[in-house]
Structures are given as C-alpha cells and as structure tokens.
Jmol script that loads the backbone (N, CA, C; Angstrom):
load data "model"
ATOM      1  N   MET A   1     115.718  88.326 107.809  1.00  0.00           N
ATOM      2  CA  MET A   1     114.767  88.836 108.761  1.00  0.00           C
ATOM      3  C   MET A   1     115.485  89.351 110.006  1.00  0.00           C
ATOM      4  N   VAL A   2     114.954  90.408 110.560  1.00  0.00           N
ATOM      5  CA  VAL A   2     115.541  90.996 111.759  1.00  0.00           C
ATOM      6  C   VAL A   2     115.474  90.023 112.930  1.00  0.00           C
ATOM      7  N   GLU A   3     114.353  89.335 113.095  1.00  0.00           N
ATOM      8  CA  GLU A   3     114.208  88.393 114.207  1.00  0.00           C
ATOM      9  C   GLU A   3     115.235  87.268 114.147  1.00  0.00           C
ATOM     10  N   GLU A   4     115.605  86.848 112.957  1.00  0.00           N
ATOM     11  CA  GLU A   4     116.513  85.722 112.793  1.00  0.00           C
ATOM     12  C   GLU A   4     117.967  86.065 113.104  1.00  0.00           C
ATOM     13  N   CYS A   5     118.327  87.332 113.142  1.00  0.00           N
ATOM     14  CA  CYS A   5     119.727  87.696 113.368  1.00  0.00           C
ATOM     15  C   CYS A   5     120.119  87.614 114.842  1.00  0.00           C
ATOM     16  N   LYS A   6     119.163  87.480 115.741  1.00  0.00           N
ATOM     17  CA  LYS A   6     119.398  87.304 117.181  1.00  0.00           C
ATOM     18  C   LYS A   6     120.087  88.505 117.837  1.00  0.00           C
ATOM     19  N   LYS A   7     119.983  89.666 117.265  1.00  0.00           N
ATOM     20  CA  LYS A   7     120.547  90.883 117.857  1.00  0.00           C
ATOM     21  C   LYS A   7     119.509  91.517 118.775  1.00  0.00           C
ATOM     22  N   HIS A   8     119.974  92.131 119.848  1.00  0.00           N
ATOM     23  CA  HIS A   8     119.075  92.768 120.802  1.00  0.00           C
ATOM     24  C   HIS A   8     119.133  94.289 120.709  1.00  0.00           C
ATOM     25  N   ASN A   9     120.200  94.826 120.175  1.00  0.00           N
ATOM     26  CA  ASN A   9     120.364  96.277 120.024  1.00  0.00           C
ATOM     27  C   ASN A   9     120.954  96.569 118.656  1.00  0.00           C
ATOM     28  N   GLY A  10     120.623  97.727 118.132  1.00  0.00           N
ATOM     29  CA  GLY A  10     121.201  98.114 116.852  1.00  0.00           C
ATOM     30  C   GLY A  10     120.258  98.968 116.042  1.00  0.00           C
ATOM     31  N   ILE A  11     120.628  99.151 114.799  1.00  0.00           N
ATOM     32  CA  ILE A  11     119.861  99.978 113.867  1.00  0.00           C
ATOM     33  C   ILE A  11     119.501  99.126 112.656  1.00  0.00           C
ATOM     34  N   VAL A  12     118.274  99.259 112.201  1.00  0.00           N
ATOM     35  CA  VAL A  12     117.819  98.574 110.999  1.00  0.00           C
ATOM     36  C   VAL A  12     117.471  99.634 109.963  1.00  0.00           C
ATOM     37  N   THR A  13     117.979  99.460 108.770  1.00  0.00           N
ATOM     38  CA  THR A  13     117.641 100.360 107.670  1.00  0.00           C
ATOM     39  C   THR A  13     116.559  99.696 106.826  1.00  0.00           C
ATOM     40  N   VAL A  14     115.480 100.438 106.577  1.00  0.00           N
ATOM     41  CA  VAL A  14     114.379  99.932 105.766  1.00  0.00           C
ATOM     42  C   VAL A  14     114.270 100.809 104.542  1.00  0.00           C
ATOM     43  N   PHE A  15     114.280 100.197 103.371  1.00  0.00           N
ATOM     44  CA  PHE A  15     114.172 100.930 102.113  1.00  0.00           C
ATOM     45  C   PHE A  15     112.940 100.441 101.373  1.00  0.00           C
ATOM     46  N   VAL A  16     112.119 101.363 100.924  1.00  0.00           N
ATOM     47  CA  VAL A  16     110.923 101.010 100.170  1.00  0.00           C
ATOM     48  C   VAL A  16     111.020 101.666  98.805  1.00  0.00           C
ATOM     49  N   SER A  17     110.995 100.859  97.787  1.00  0.00           N
ATOM     50  CA  SER A  17     111.061 101.362  96.425  1.00  0.00           C
ATOM     51  C   SER A  17     109.638 101.527  95.885  1.00  0.00           C
ATOM     52  N   GLY A  18     109.345 102.669  95.354  1.00  0.00           N
ATOM     53  CA  GLY A  18     108.024 102.901  94.778  1.00  0.00           C
ATOM     54  C   GLY A  18     107.472 104.242  95.188  1.00  0.00           C
ATOM     55  N   SER A  19     106.724 104.853  94.299  1.00  0.00           N
ATOM     56  CA  SER A  19     106.208 106.198  94.556  1.00  0.00           C
ATOM     57  C   SER A  19     105.012 106.209  95.498  1.00  0.00           C
ATOM     58  N   THR A  20     104.348 105.079  95.678  1.00  0.00           N
ATOM     59  CA  THR A  20     103.179 105.051  96.554  1.00  0.00           C
ATOM     60  C   THR A  20     103.403 104.190  97.787  1.00  0.00           C
ATOM     61  N   ALA A  21     104.637 103.866  98.078  1.00  0.00           N
ATOM     62  CA  ALA A  21     104.952 103.025  99.235  1.00  0.00           C
ATOM     63  C   ALA A  21     105.162 103.884 100.475  1.00  0.00           C
ATOM     64  N   ALA A  22     105.048 103.258 101.634  1.00  0.00           N
ATOM     65  CA  ALA A  22     105.252 103.969 102.890  1.00  0.00           C
ATOM     66  C   ALA A  22     105.744 103.007 103.962  1.00  0.00           C
ATOM     67  N   VAL A  23     106.488 103.542 104.897  1.00  0.00           N
ATOM     68  CA  VAL A  23     106.933 102.786 106.061  1.00  0.00           C
ATOM     69  C   VAL A  23     106.495 103.567 107.287  1.00  0.00           C
ATOM     70  N   THR A  24     105.953 102.884 108.269  1.00  0.00           N
ATOM     71  CA  THR A  24     105.514 103.558 109.481  1.00  0.00           C
ATOM     72  C   THR A  24     105.734 102.643 110.673  1.00  0.00           C
ATOM     73  N   THR A  25     105.590 103.191 111.837  1.00  0.00           N
ATOM     74  CA  THR A  25     105.633 102.392 113.058  1.00  0.00           C
ATOM     75  C   THR A  25     104.358 102.652 113.839  1.00  0.00           C
ATOM     76  N   ILE A  26     103.980 101.684 114.645  1.00  0.00           N
ATOM     77  CA  ILE A  26     102.781 101.837 115.449  1.00  0.00           C
ATOM     78  C   ILE A  26     102.920 100.947 116.677  1.00  0.00           C
ATOM     79  N   GLU A  27     102.438 101.421 117.796  1.00  0.00           N
ATOM     80  CA  GLU A  27     102.482 100.628 119.019  1.00  0.00           C
ATOM     81  C   GLU A  27     101.434  99.533 118.944  1.00  0.00           C
ATOM     82  N   TYR A  28     101.852  98.296 119.152  1.00  0.00           N
ATOM     83  CA  TYR A  28     100.926  97.174 119.066  1.00  0.00           C
ATOM     84  C   TYR A  28     100.051  97.103 120.311  1.00  0.00           C
ATOM     85  N   GLN A  29      98.759  97.017 120.091  1.00  0.00           N
ATOM     86  CA  GLN A  29      97.789  96.828 121.164  1.00  0.00           C
ATOM     87  C   GLN A  29      96.777  95.800 120.699  1.00  0.00           C
ATOM     88  N   ARG A  30      96.125  95.144 121.653  1.00  0.00           N
ATOM     89  CA  ARG A  30      95.112  94.155 121.312  1.00  0.00           C
ATOM     90  C   ARG A  30      94.043  94.807 120.425  1.00  0.00           C
ATOM     91  N   GLY A  31      93.667  94.143 119.363  1.00  0.00           N
ATOM     92  CA  GLY A  31      92.658  94.668 118.444  1.00  0.00           C
ATOM     93  C   GLY A  31      93.232  95.521 117.328  1.00  0.00           C
ATOM     94  N   LEU A  32      94.531  95.777 117.360  1.00  0.00           N
ATOM     95  CA  LEU A  32      95.152  96.661 116.369  1.00  0.00           C
ATOM     96  C   LEU A  32      95.008  96.144 114.946  1.00  0.00           C
ATOM     97  N   LYS A  33      95.230  94.858 114.738  1.00  0.00           N
ATOM     98  CA  LYS A  33      95.138  94.308 113.377  1.00  0.00           C
ATOM     99  C   LYS A  33      93.755  94.548 112.789  1.00  0.00           C
ATOM    100  N   HIS A  34      92.726  94.346 113.584  1.00  0.00           N
ATOM    101  CA  HIS A  34      91.361  94.567 113.107  1.00  0.00           C
ATOM    102  C   HIS A  34      91.116  96.053 112.839  1.00  0.00           C
ATOM    103  N   ASP A  35      91.474  96.897 113.792  1.00  0.00           N
ATOM    104  CA  ASP A  35      91.219  98.334 113.653  1.00  0.00           C
ATOM    105  C   ASP A  35      91.988  98.943 112.489  1.00  0.00           C
ATOM    106  N   PHE A  36      93.247  98.543 112.317  1.00  0.00           N
ATOM    107  CA  PHE A  36      94.063  99.123 111.246  1.00  0.00           C
ATOM    108  C   PHE A  36      93.547  98.696 109.881  1.00  0.00           C
ATOM    109  N   SER A  37      93.143  97.446 109.772  1.00  0.00           N
ATOM    110  CA  SER A  37      92.556  96.961 108.527  1.00  0.00           C
ATOM    111  C   SER A  37      91.268  97.717 108.191  1.00  0.00           C
ATOM    112  N   ALA A  38      90.432  97.940 109.196  1.00  0.00           N
ATOM    113  CA  ALA A  38      89.185  98.690 108.988  1.00  0.00           C
ATOM    114  C   ALA A  38      89.481 100.132 108.580  1.00  0.00           C
ATOM    115  N   LEU A  39      90.489 100.729 109.185  1.00  0.00           N
ATOM    116  CA  LEU A  39      90.883 102.101 108.830  1.00  0.00           C
ATOM    117  C   LEU A  39      91.308 102.180 107.368  1.00  0.00           C
ATOM    118  N   LEU A  40      92.154 101.255 106.934  1.00  0.00           N
ATOM    119  CA  LEU A  40      92.618 101.277 105.547  1.00  0.00           C
ATOM    120  C   LEU A  40      91.485 101.047 104.562  1.00  0.00           C
ATOM    121  N   THR A  41      90.523 100.227 104.944  1.00  0.00           N
ATOM    122  CA  THR A  41      89.364  99.998 104.078  1.00  0.00           C
ATOM    123  C   THR A  41      88.537 101.268 103.917  1.00  0.00           C
ATOM    124  N   ARG A  42      88.444 102.074 104.972  1.00  0.00           N
ATOM    125  CA  ARG A  42      87.712 103.348 104.865  1.00  0.00           C
ATOM    126  C   ARG A  42      88.489 104.372 104.046  1.00  0.00           C
ATOM    127  N   VAL A  43      89.808 104.387 104.183  1.00  0.00           N
ATOM    128  CA  VAL A  43      90.637 105.363 103.466  1.00  0.00           C
ATOM    129  C   VAL A  43      90.728 105.023 101.980  1.00  0.00           C
ATOM    130  N   ALA A  44      90.911 103.745 101.668  1.00  0.00           N
ATOM    131  CA  ALA A  44      91.066 103.312 100.276  1.00  0.00           C
ATOM    132  C   ALA A  44      90.238 102.052 100.046  1.00  0.00           C
ATOM    133  N   PRO A  45      88.923 102.206  99.850  1.00  0.00           N
ATOM    134  CA  PRO A  45      88.043 101.058  99.673  1.00  0.00           C
ATOM    135  C   PRO A  45      88.462 100.175  98.493  1.00  0.00           C
ATOM    136  N   ILE A  46      88.283  98.890  98.660  1.00  0.00           N
ATOM    137  CA  ILE A  46      88.643  97.935  97.612  1.00  0.00           C
ATOM    138  C   ILE A  46      87.542  97.832  96.551  1.00  0.00           C
ATOM    139  N   ASN A  47      86.299  97.992  96.949  1.00  0.00           N
ATOM    140  CA  ASN A  47      85.165  97.700  96.077  1.00  0.00           C
ATOM    141  C   ASN A  47      84.662  98.898  95.273  1.00  0.00           C
ATOM    142  N   ILE A  48      85.518  99.875  94.977  1.00  0.00           N
ATOM    143  CA  ILE A  48      85.112 100.972  94.111  1.00  0.00           C
ATOM    144  C   ILE A  48      86.032 101.014  92.893  1.00  0.00           C
ATOM    145  N   LYS A  49      85.567 101.643  91.839  1.00  0.00           N
ATOM    146  CA  LYS A  49      86.347 101.738  90.612  1.00  0.00           C
ATOM    147  C   LYS A  49      87.264 102.964  90.698  1.00  0.00           C
ATOM    148  N   TYR A  50      88.551 102.746  90.604  1.00  0.00           N
ATOM    149  CA  TYR A  50      89.522 103.827  90.614  1.00  0.00           C
ATOM    150  C   TYR A  50      89.871 104.198  89.177  1.00  0.00           C
ATOM    151  N   VAL A  51      89.757 105.464  88.842  1.00  0.00           N
ATOM    152  CA  VAL A  51      89.990 105.936  87.470  1.00  0.00           C
ATOM    153  C   VAL A  51      91.440 105.718  87.046  1.00  0.00           C
ATOM    154  N   HIS A  52      92.400 105.907  87.946  1.00  0.00           N
ATOM    155  CA  HIS A  52      93.798 105.819  87.553  1.00  0.00           C
ATOM    156  C   HIS A  52      94.218 104.410  87.112  1.00  0.00           C
ATOM    157  N   TYR A  53      93.453 103.392  87.435  1.00  0.00           N
ATOM    158  CA  TYR A  53      93.774 102.049  86.962  1.00  0.00           C
ATOM    159  C   TYR A  53      93.370 101.859  85.499  1.00  0.00           C
ATOM    160  N   ASN A  54      92.504 102.705  85.001  1.00  0.00           N
ATOM    161  CA  ASN A  54      91.962 102.542  83.655  1.00  0.00           C
ATOM    162  C   ASN A  54      92.516 103.525  82.641  1.00  0.00           C
ATOM    163  N   THR A  55      93.586 104.210  82.978  1.00  0.00           N
ATOM    164  CA  THR A  55      94.130 105.195  82.024  1.00  0.00           C
ATOM    165  C   THR A  55      95.347 104.664  81.329  1.00  0.00           C
TER     166      THR A  55
END
end "model"
wireframe off; spacefill off
backbone 0.3
color backbone group
C-alpha cells in the first residue's frame, strides 16, 4: 500500500488489467462517496438484465 511506505513525495505507477477497467482521480469532498455511488448506479444500474452476460 502507498500509505504504508511512509513516503511523502514520488511517483506511483498504477496498472489495471482488463478491457473494462479504469483508473481515475477525483478531488475528495464531503458527500462524494454518496454522490459517486449514485452516479454509477444511474450510469450502470444493477437491477436490470444485461444481454452481454447471457451470451
């Protein structure tokens, strides 16, 4: 973990394996966890049937 290395300056390399993965950054503000979760639910709802899972 980055926090455990006790470094204050430097570069971190992040690698994500997978065709549908993504890495992003966002400024943390109060309420962000709730708002971001709600945004993702609107973009990709959990409670609908996705055709690509059934092929």
